[in-house]
DRENVEXGU-366582 format. One record per residue (C-alpha): x, y, z; residue in one letter; residue number from 0. Coordinates in pm, whole numbers, plus 50000, padded with zeros to 5 digits. Layout:
BEGIN
X,Y,Z,A,NUM
...
% end
This chain:
BEGIN
74926,41057,31753,M,0
74704,41058,32063,A,1
74671,40749,32282,E,2
74387,40767,32537,L,3
74425,40507,32812,V,4
74148,40413,33058,F,5
74144,40200,33373,R,6
73767,40143,33395,D,7
73694,40112,33023,L,8
73778,39846,32767,S,9
73705,39851,32395,F,10
73620,39600,32125,E,11
73478,39616,31775,K,12
73133,39467,31753,D,13
72915,39454,31439,K,14
73027,39782,31288,G,15
73041,39968,31619,K,16
73287,40004,31903,V,17
73161,39840,32220,K,18
73268,40019,32537,V,19
73279,39796,32846,N,20
73260,39989,33175,F,21
73350,39849,33519,L,22
73327,39499,33366,R,23
72948,39472,33411,L,24
72819,39755,33191,F,25
72841,39845,32824,Y,26
72749,40101,32564,T,27
72836,40161,32198,Y,28
73015,40425,31994,L,29
72945,40473,31623,E,30
73255,40420,31408,E,31
73161,40715,31186,D,32
73163,40948,31487,N,33
73502,40819,31599,L,34
73643,40858,31245,S,35
73540,41223,31245,R,36
73789,41280,31528,I,37
74072,41115,31332,A,38
74170,40773,31199,P,39
74169,40548,31505,Y,40
74271,40209,31637,E,41
74103,40026,31923,V,42
74303,39836,32185,N,43
74180,39665,32498,K,44
74209,39956,32741,H,45
74302,40236,32502,S,46
74204,40403,32180,I,47
74460,40567,31953,T,48
74388,40857,31717,F,49
74634,40948,31438,K,50
74730,41297,31321,N,51
74558,41480,31609,V,52
74674,41628,31940,S,53
74593,41443,32260,E,54
74407,41744,32399,N,55
74181,41770,32094,S,56
74123,41394,32072,A,57
74040,41367,32442,R,58
73787,41652,32436,K,59
73606,41514,32133,K,60
73618,41154,32253,F,61
73491,41239,32602,E,62
73199,41426,32443,F,63
73106,41110,32247,L,64
73154,40896,32556,L,65
72936,41123,32770,F,66
72650,41097,32522,N,67
72694,40720,32483,S,68
72658,40673,32859,F,69
72296,40782,32825,K,70
72250,40435,32672,N,71
72458,40244,32928,L,72
72327,39891,32994,K,73
72390,39603,33231,N,74
72520,39295,33049,R,75
72349,39059,33298,L,76
72000,39177,33209,N,77
72039,39443,32933,N,78
71861,39697,33154,K,79
71918,40069,33136,K,80
72191,40165,33383,T,81
72260,40508,33531,I,82
72613,40602,33638,Y,83
72612,40826,33945,I,84
72933,41030,33975,H,85
73066,41344,34142,Q,86
72968,41569,33851,S,87
72622,41415,33800,S,88
72442,41645,34043,G,89
72276,41338,34199,I,90
72293,41321,34583,P,91
72387,40992,34751,L,92
72140,41030,35040,I,93
71766,40986,35013,G,94
71701,40651,34844,T,95
71740,40289,34946,N,96
71853,40198,34594,Y,97
72209,40331,34603,F,98
72437,40564,34796,G,99
72454,40595,35174,L,100
72212,40523,35458,I,101
72248,40631,35822,D,102
71997,40469,36058,R,103
72112,40651,36369,G,104
72384,40406,36475,T,105
72757,40359,36425,N,106
72676,40149,36116,I,107
72674,40336,35785,I,108
72534,40145,35488,E,109
72722,40184,35159,V,110
72537,40086,34841,K,111
72756,40105,34528,P,112
72548,39906,34280,I,113
72220,39735,34197,T,114
72180,39399,34016,S,115
72241,39037,34113,C,116
72377,38725,33947,N,117
72131,38484,34113,I,118
71757,38501,34186,G,119
71685,38398,34546,C,120
71321,38300,34577,I,121
71281,38513,34891,F,122
71461,38827,34764,C,123
71312,39130,34940,S,124
71392,39361,34648,V,125
71314,39125,34357,D,126
71670,39129,34222,E,127
71845,38891,33984,G,128
71819,38775,33623,P,129
71438,38761,33637,Y,130
71392,39089,33825,S,131
71105,39318,33738,R,132
71310,39625,33839,R,133
71326,39871,33552,K,134
71671,40028,33587,A,135
72008,39971,33748,D,136
72250,40211,33914,F,137
72626,40213,33970,V,138
72808,40477,34177,V,139
73156,40619,34129,E,140
73393,40493,34399,K,141
73550,40831,34484,D,142
73209,40996,34513,Y,143
73094,40730,34758,L,144
73407,40765,34972,V,145
73389,41145,34981,N,146
73022,41153,35083,E,147
73076,40868,35330,F,148
73350,41076,35495,R,149
73102,41361,35557,K,150
72871,41132,35754,I,151
73159,40986,35954,V,152
73284,41336,36042,E,153
72933,41428,36158,F,154
72915,41116,36378,K,155
73245,41210,36550,A,156
73302,40850,36661,S,157
73601,40618,36647,S,158
73374,40313,36629,N,159
73225,40341,36279,I,160
73125,40024,36096,D,161
73097,40055,35718,A,162
72847,39799,35594,H,163
72865,39749,35217,I,164
72543,39598,35089,N,165
72327,39647,34783,A,166
71995,39585,34620,Q,167
72162,39281,34472,G,168
72515,39141,34490,E,169
72783,39394,34598,P,170
73077,39193,34461,T,171
72956,39268,34107,L,172
73108,39612,34172,Y,173
73442,39616,33989,A,174
73597,39883,34216,D,175
73517,39698,34539,M,176
73874,39659,34670,A,177
73948,40026,34607,E,178
73615,40124,34764,L,179
73707,39928,35078,V,180
74053,40085,35083,R,181
73904,40433,35056,G,182
73647,40370,35329,I,183
73902,40221,35568,M,184
74125,40527,35520,S,185
73857,40752,35673,V,186
73940,40851,36030,K,187
73700,40689,36276,G,188
73622,40378,36070,V,189
73696,40067,36277,K,190
73532,39788,36077,R,191
73396,39716,35731,S,192
73182,39433,35601,S,193
73021,39311,35280,I,194
72698,39116,35239,D,195
72750,38861,34962,T,196
72614,38535,34824,N,197
72976,38427,34777,G,198
72937,38295,34424,T,199
73171,38556,34271,L,200
73440,38533,34538,L,201
73773,38366,34470,T,202
74070,38322,34701,K,203
74254,38593,34507,Q,204
73955,38831,34536,Y,205
73935,38762,34912,I,206
74307,38835,34946,D,207
74258,39167,34762,E,208
73970,39263,34991,L,209
74164,39164,35303,A,210
74469,39363,35188,D,211
74240,39663,35127,A,212
74127,39643,35491,G,213
73795,39456,35482,L,214
73733,39306,35824,T,215
73429,39082,35770,R,216
73218,38898,35515,I,217
72850,38830,35584,N,218
72793,38519,35373,L,219
72438,38448,35259,S,220
72453,38069,35281,L,221
72104,37928,35327,N,222
72149,37549,35320,A,223
72417,37280,35316,L,224
72192,37039,35130,D,225
72263,37092,34755,P,226
71902,37051,34644,E,227
71770,37296,34904,K,228
72050,37545,34838,A,229
71976,37535,34465,Q,230
71603,37579,34517,K,231
71652,37879,34746,L,232
71901,38042,34508,A,233
71648,38031,34225,G,234
71929,38017,33968,Y,235
72225,37788,33889,P,236
72427,37781,34212,Y,237
72763,37619,34283,N,238
72730,37518,34649,L,239
73066,37339,34659,N,240
73245,37653,34545,K,241
73070,37867,34807,V,242
73160,37615,35080,L,243
73523,37620,34968,E,244
73521,38000,34986,I,245
73356,37986,35329,A,246
73637,37768,35460,R,247
73904,38004,35325,Y,248
73750,38330,35449,L,249
73834,38287,35822,P,250
74203,38263,35731,T,251
74193,38624,35601,R,252
73909,38802,35783,M,253
73608,38749,36003,D,254
73304,38564,35876,L,255
72935,38547,35966,I,256
72720,38281,35805,I,257
72397,38473,35740,A,258
72110,38249,35625,P,259
71750,38355,35580,V,260
71502,38125,35755,W,261
71242,38012,35504,M,262
70975,37814,35694,P,263
70920,37481,35525,G,264
71236,37513,35315,Y,265
71545,37518,35537,N,266
71426,37470,35897,D,267
71655,37175,35963,E,268
71946,37336,35778,E,269
71992,37616,36032,L,270
72155,37407,36309,P,271
72376,37243,36046,K,272
72487,37586,35925,L,273
72562,37695,36282,A,274
72782,37389,36339,K,275
72951,37442,36002,F,276
73026,37804,36098,A,277
73192,37691,36422,E,278
73389,37417,36248,E,279
73546,37651,35992,I,280
73637,37921,36246,G,281
73374,38183,36170,A,282
73290,38445,36429,G,283
73623,38546,36580,K,284
73507,38898,36668,N,285
73138,38853,36599,C,286
72877,38575,36616,P,287
72956,38285,36380,P,288
72597,38285,36250,I,289
72329,38549,36213,G,290
71993,38408,36107,I,291
71747,38646,35943,Q,292
71372,38616,35946,N,293
71216,38618,35597,M,294
70995,38924,35583,L,295
70729,39006,35324,N,296
70778,39320,35118,Y,297
70535,39474,34874,R,298
70781,39466,34582,F,299
70978,39159,34690,G,300
70938,38788,34626,R,301
70721,38636,34895,N,302
70700,38256,34856,P,303
70578,38214,35215,V,304
70409,38438,35470,D,305
70630,38619,35717,S,306
70653,38475,36066,V,307
70596,38729,36348,P,308
70924,38812,36520,M,309
70801,38663,36848,E,310
70738,38331,36672,D,311
71070,38357,36488,F,312
71266,38378,36815,Y,313
71055,38103,36966,K,314
71142,37875,36673,K,315
71513,37962,36701,M,316
71512,37881,37074,R,317
71345,37548,37004,E,318
71612,37464,36746,L,319
71887,37571,36985,E,320
71760,37334,37255,E,321
71694,37050,37013,K,322
72030,37067,36838,C,323
72249,37200,37120,N,324
72381,37494,36917,V,325
72351,37870,36963,R,326
72144,38051,36699,L,327
72030,38375,36867,V,328
72260,38668,36951,F,329
72168,39014,37082,D,330
72271,39352,36935,K,331
72562,39381,37178,A,332
72728,39090,36999,A,333
72743,39305,36686,F,334
72875,39617,36869,D,335
72583,39834,36755,V,336
72596,40180,36911,E,337
72332,40454,36885,E,338
72471,40779,36744,L,339
72312,41103,36616,P,340
72151,41065,36277,E,341
72262,41282,35984,F,342
72036,41592,35968,P,343
71719,41579,35757,K,344
71628,41886,35549,P,345
71255,41798,35536,F,346
70976,41715,35778,K,347
70690,41475,35719,K,348
70396,41661,35565,G,349
70611,41946,35435,Q,350
70539,42072,35083,V,351
70851,42133,34874,I,352
70967,42207,34521,D,353
71194,41947,34361,A,354
71336,41850,34023,E,355
71279,41514,33854,I,356
71622,41379,33761,V,357
71611,40999,33731,L,358
71378,40708,33661,P,359
71298,40493,33961,G,360
71308,40115,33967,R,361
70938,40037,34016,I,362
70642,40118,33792,G,363
70611,40489,33715,N,364
70838,40593,34000,E,365
71079,40884,33948,K,366
71359,41019,34165,L,367
71366,41390,34240,A,368
71630,41616,34398,V,369
71589,41896,34653,A,370
71827,42030,34919,K,371
72095,41773,34839,D,372
71861,41478,34892,R,373
71695,41227,34661,L,374
71321,41177,34694,I,375
71127,40882,34556,S,376
70810,40991,34375,V,377
70571,40702,34293,P,378
70303,40730,34025,N,379
70486,41012,33853,C,380
70428,41040,33478,Y,381
70644,41350,33442,K,382
70982,41258,33293,E,383
71174,41572,33393,E,384
71140,41925,33524,G,385
71019,42085,33843,N,386
70744,41934,34059,V,387
70569,42013,34383,R,388
70576,41734,34642,L,389
70437,41658,34984,R,390
70688,41464,35193,I,391
70531,41138,35312,K,392
70836,40968,35465,R,393
71160,41094,35621,T,394
71279,40798,35831,K,395
71659,40750,35817,H,396
71691,41020,35548,N,397
71504,40799,35301,I,398
71241,41023,35148,F,399
70908,40956,34978,L,400
70719,41238,34809,G,401
70359,41262,34687,E,402
70319,41446,34358,L,403
70090,41750,34393,L,404
70098,41890,34039,D,405
% end
């Protein structure tokens, strides 16, 4: 008898097939006939048992079936195609803003383990959530992220690295988050780590797990204290009372920044209230208690109002500060941002290169290509796979855009 046990997989029978749940959020299916060809089997929650076969033989055959089934991996929130990026995938983690790692030439390294979101904020810059028009989702193996993150930290040669875990969506959907934080904080030179989150999936137990793993700060996207306004801005059922309860608990375990987005005409008067709330609950021990963001328009985002020029944004914040006697504006020094050398780029703007199409993109006919250990976004690409010739149109922060030439 061979019993195959998995930490990240669970199994259940579903309408004549075996449903494989992966990292809680994703699923695929195995055909019962294919499993029976290995040997008579029995499905348990986190294991599958095959009778009258060696473990080595069962594992090889089962992993072959599993590998092929992952080509049909989907996200249970939206049923979208999902691609699992792992150490053996041949997919680099630098080059796209969708997933992986981003170095913008400072001591802050962005870590993006997942796409997808459980709510649908009306101002979302990347159009995430249950009603998103994005065509595919991505999830990255924890160990792969940590290993590639370590390479950037070693290049930076600094003892003041801040790992900022964010996502095109909600990072706490990532099932391996506590272990990801633990891995990141074990890297020499990492001083702080933070997560951007809407807070709706946090529990006191989850916060304790993150704190024990070494997380130092939560950036909580709380946009209003008024229930009606908070609900409207969330664009999806939203439990404000739960988020407020979580906000009050967070400062007992780690630092907290209340991080609202200013939506002119929606939450103007909420911002001073949020600042006072942040102070009352003990946010901002080693950072500002509040960090207000200006709502910016993006081509593929949701843009319910026009962006306010940054000069006008700061003017409005100063007016609210004076009117309500509360501090709303903090400079970069308050966040301990330090300029450091940026990870080397293998391409220059205007350079013509050969690359290989490897993944679908998230927008329209976009594809993602690989060359010199970097991902390159290729818009308006109708080629599904194979080699292509590209002209590099963007290289800023090792995020690459290529124009298809053939």
